[in-house]
N, C-alpha and C positions, 0 to 999 in steps of 0.2 A: 730266486728273487729276494733281495734284501728289502723287505717291505717298507720299513721306515725311511730308508734312503730313496725308495721309489716315490713315496709320498712327498718328500722334500723336493724331488725333481718336478712333480706336478705343480707344486707351488711356484717354483722358479719359472716354469714354462708358461703356466696359465694364470698365475696370480692368486687363484683360489681353486679349490677342488669341490666336486659335486659327488656326493654319495647318495645312493638309493638304499633305503632300509626295507628288507623283506622279512616277513614273519612266517616261518614254516608251518605254524599252526593255522594260518588263515588261508592256505591254498594247497592244492594238490601239487605233487612234484612236477607234473607237466606245466601247470600254471606258473610255478616258480621259475622254471627254466625259460618259459616264454617271456615273463616279466623282466627277468635279468637280462636276457639277450636284447630285448627291446630298449631297456634303459641304457645299455652300453652303446647300442646303435644311435641312440639319441644324444649321446655325449657324456654320460656318467663316467666318472673316473674310477669307481669302485662300487662294490656291493657290500653292504653291511647285512649280516644275518643275525637276528636275535629277537628276544621278546622278554617281557617282565615275568611271564609264566608260561609253561608248556602244558598243554592238555593232551598231547599226543606223543608218540615216539618217532615223529617225523624229522627230528632235527638233523641227525647225521645223514640220513638219506636226502634231505632237502639240500644240505650244503654240498653234498657230492653232485647232485643234479645241477645246482647253480654253477658250480665250478666247471663242470663239463660244458655248460652252455656259454660261458663267457671266456673260456680259453685263458689267455695270459693276463687278463684284467684281474686285479686283486679281489679276492673274496675274504672279508674280514669279519670275524665273530664279534658281535656286540652282546656280551653275555648278561643274563639275569641271574644265573647261578652256575654251579659246577656241572650241571647236566648239559650245558651248552658249550661243549668242547668237541671238536671234530677234527679228525686227521686230514680231512679233505680241504680245509681252509688254508689260506696262505698265512694268516696271522690272526691274532686275537687282541682286542683292546683289553688290556689287563686292568680293568676298572677298579679303582679304590674310591669309595663314596666319601670323599673328604668333606662334603657339606653336611654329612649326617654324623650321628654318634652311635650308629649300629655297628658294633665291632665285627659282626659276621660279614658285613659288606666292606669293612675296612681291611680285614685280613683273613677272616675265617674261611670264606669260600676260596680264597686264593691258595691257602695251604692245601686244600683238597684238590684244587685244579692243577697246581704246579707240576706234580709228577706226570700227569696225563699230557700236559703241554710239552714237557720235555720228551716224553716217549714218542709223541707224534711228530716232533720236530717242527712244530709251527712257531712262527715268530711272535713273541709276546711284546706288546708295546705298552709300558707302564703309563697309565692315563688317569689323571685326577678327574673324578666325576662330580659335577656340581649340579644339583637339582634346584630349580627356581620355581617360585610361586607363579602359577599360570592362571589363577582364577577359578580352578576346579580341582577336584581330587582325581589325579591321573593314576593309571595303573602302576607306574613306577614309584609314585609317591606312596601309594597304599602298600605295595609289596615290599618296599624298602623300610617301612615303619620309621620314617624320618621326617623332620620338619624341613620345608624348603627354605632356601635363601629368599628373603623378601625382594621382590623385583625392583623396589625403589631404594635399595640399600647397596649401592656399588662399593662402598667401603668394606662391607662385610664380604662381598664377593671377591674383592681384591685380596683381602687378608687370607681367605681360603685358597685362592689361586697361588699366592706366593708360598704358602705352606706346602702345597703340592709340588711347586718347583724346587723348594728346598729339600723335599723328601726324595727328589731324583726322578720325578715324573717327566716323561718326554712330551706329553700332550695334555691338553685340557678338553673335557667334553662338557659343555654347558647345555643343560637340557631342561626344557619346559614340560616334557612328557608327550607321549603320543596323544594326538587329538586335543592338545591344550587349547584353551580359549585364546591365550596370548603367548607369543614367543618371548624369548629372552630379549629385554629391551636393548636397543642400539647403544644407549648411554652406558649400560652395564658392560656390554661387549667392548666398547671403546675404552672404558676405564681399565678393564683387565688387560687389554692389549698394551696400554701404556705402562702398566705396572709390572708385567712379567714378560719373559721372552719366549714362552712356549707357544706353539701353534694351537689355535683354538678351533675346536669343532663345535658347531652350533646346530641344535636340533629341537624339534617340538613346536607345533603350532604355526609352522610356516606354510601358508596356503597359496600364496601368489608369487610368481617369479619376481615381481617388483620388490616384495618384502625380502626375498632371498638376496637380491642385489643390495638392499639396504644393510643387511647383516654383513655382507662382504665389505662394503664401504666403511662400516663401523669397526671392522677388524677381524671378522671371521676368516679363518684359513680354509675350513671345509664347512659346507652346509649339507645337512642331512634332510632328505625329503622322504617321507614314508606314507603316512596316513592319507594325505590328499591324493597321491597317485593310486593308492589302493581303491579309493572311493570314486575318483573322477578320472582315473588313469587313462592316458593315451600317450602315444609316442610324441605327438605334437606338444602336449603339455610338458613332458619330460625334456623335450628339446628347448622349449622356452625357458625352463629352469636352467638348463646347461648354458644357454646363451647369456642369461642374466648373471650367473655366478662367475663364469670365466671372464676375468678382467683383461686378459691379453690375447 
């Protein structure tokens, strides 16, 4: 599977894509497999696996279990650091935190991870990572030791997105953080969409299918749902998100 080409086909076929984010630290391997299979049956286009921090050694085993459960559906690593690399994934979002000034998350972790990614033969998708102010201190904000982009400053967001495009990134990930009080505003998503040509992944703080649909209408290419499905999760809710996100 050529992962990036596959993601582009999802956009062409469905208008927008739906990712479910699973955290291997928060569930047993059996629960991870069940959650992943349920999400795919409900209409998810792929599974993201990752966390801001790991407290267990469950990551590699978790990715393997998820991949076995979902078959040909892509399993993509959403890494917080170099410890989140697994040979069992189809690919990895090679995130560079362009919204911050922490050199370790701009290039440091990447240098350590690159040989492993090559060894395992998983596809790396260079992705500009932008963290936005969500009204609270989220895990990703704390662990990244960075200032968020103000949610009411679309000009700052656009400048960072354009820099990511000029650096050769293939995608953008705009994130309010897991459990955020507020998601990335529609106005910011729309401004970025009009300013750059890269597909935009939007995650963090999206708790209702109607809000997910608003993000797609604003310009999101992929919407990531994680925290709300962990807390209120049901296949019915996941199906409602899928129906709201898929525009075609």
